[in-house]
Legacy VTK file of the C-alpha trace (Angstrom):
# vtk DataFile Version 3.0
C-alpha trace
ASCII
DATASET POLYDATA
POINTS 122 float
0.525 3.090 17.347
-2.249 1.613 15.320
-2.306 2.816 11.738
-4.889 2.465 8.929
-2.818 -0.412 7.666
-3.536 -2.116 10.911
-7.059 -1.653 10.581
-7.021 -2.852 6.812
-5.027 -5.981 7.865
-7.675 -6.587 10.605
-10.473 -6.358 7.993
-8.759 -8.523 5.556
-8.321 -11.055 8.281
-12.080 -10.834 9.195
-12.966 -11.038 5.369
-11.003 -14.231 5.033
-12.541 -15.702 7.955
-15.905 -15.346 6.464
-14.779 -16.341 3.002
-13.307 -19.572 4.020
-16.370 -21.410 4.859
-18.160 -20.134 1.704
-15.368 -21.372 -0.622
-15.730 -24.665 1.134
-19.298 -24.929 0.574
-18.962 -24.027 -2.936
-16.254 -26.682 -3.387
-18.682 -29.208 -1.567
-21.443 -28.220 -4.073
-18.689 -28.820 -7.127
-18.393 -32.489 -5.995
-22.060 -33.257 -6.472
-23.985 -34.618 -9.329
-25.543 -31.371 -10.639
-27.187 -30.338 -13.819
-24.943 -28.782 -16.174
-26.423 -25.483 -15.843
-26.270 -25.629 -12.143
-22.676 -27.001 -12.216
-21.920 -23.616 -14.461
-23.283 -21.455 -11.850
-21.122 -22.992 -9.098
-18.121 -23.052 -11.030
-18.702 -19.244 -11.838
-19.053 -18.432 -8.174
-16.319 -20.510 -7.148
-13.848 -18.817 -9.390
-15.268 -15.086 -8.424
-14.795 -16.419 -4.575
-11.315 -17.878 -5.315
-10.178 -14.802 -7.116
-11.386 -12.532 -4.055
-9.588 -15.096 -1.857
-6.239 -14.578 -3.634
-6.644 -10.915 -3.768
-7.052 -10.861 -0.016
-4.338 -13.033 0.632
-2.039 -10.962 -1.678
-3.084 -7.928 0.172
-2.586 -9.230 3.555
1.010 -10.088 2.695
1.778 -6.931 1.400
0.370 -5.024 4.417
2.166 -7.371 6.631
5.449 -6.911 4.698
4.742 -3.001 5.281
4.469 -3.444 9.018
7.573 -5.767 9.083
9.326 -2.964 7.424
8.534 -0.715 9.999
5.572 1.234 8.765
4.713 3.961 8.816
8.185 4.937 9.825
11.081 5.258 7.616
14.502 4.874 9.287
17.134 7.619 8.612
20.119 6.079 7.221
23.315 6.771 8.966
26.311 7.288 6.581
30.104 7.490 7.205
31.350 10.798 7.624
32.923 11.185 3.978
29.645 10.146 2.408
27.535 12.637 4.612
30.068 15.239 3.801
29.740 14.654 0.141
26.091 14.694 0.378
26.308 18.172 2.188
28.677 19.631 -0.224
26.504 18.680 -3.058
23.416 20.074 -1.244
25.365 23.298 -1.077
26.101 23.515 -4.697
22.487 22.725 -5.685
21.257 25.384 -3.183
23.870 28.161 -4.943
22.657 27.016 -8.456
18.922 27.414 -7.253
19.672 30.840 -6.186
20.380 31.862 -9.795
16.736 31.481 -10.812
13.366 32.944 -9.781
9.983 32.114 -10.474
8.203 34.067 -13.375
5.059 34.318 -11.493
5.708 35.800 -8.017
2.366 34.036 -6.835
3.833 30.627 -7.419
6.764 31.496 -5.365
4.524 32.847 -2.292
2.639 29.643 -2.755
5.673 27.433 -2.339
7.288 29.467 0.620
3.868 30.028 2.443
2.745 26.144 2.147
2.581 24.380 5.492
3.841 21.064 6.340
2.627 18.067 4.054
-0.357 16.146 5.916
-0.843 12.147 5.241
-3.926 11.408 3.483
-6.593 9.419 4.848
LINES 1 123
122 0 1 2 3 4 5 6 7 8 9 10 11 12 13 14 15 16 17 18 19 20 21 22 23 24 25 26 27 28 29 30 31 32 33 34 35 36 37 38 39 40 41 42 43 44 45 46 47 48 49 50 51 52 53 54 55 56 57 58 59 60 61 62 63 64 65 66 67 68 69 70 71 72 73 74 75 76 77 78 79 80 81 82 83 84 85 86 87 88 89 90 91 92 93 94 95 96 97 98 99 100 101 102 103 104 105 106 107 108 109 110 111 112 113 114 115 116 117 118 119 120 121
């Protein structure tokens, strides 16, 4: 299933493909015998393009890491029976304690109990 992460990764790869020859050209300019003012302009541009390249490479690495981690799914962790029963017992005591409280504002309770399932942000 393609995700927005896949789309972003494709966009980054395309951006890097465009950026690479631009950077190479700026580096070529930098090696020429230029006037001081022209050299400063090239070096300023080169720094900006290099910074953008590094940001894109970092983002690419992060997105590839997410996909490598199984994004967007998050695996359900299997526990041994004792650990699972420990969690169940604690969930029961938390639920029992929660029943000892009520919201001061009934509208808040109705909002919480009538809210639908969360939807992913796009």
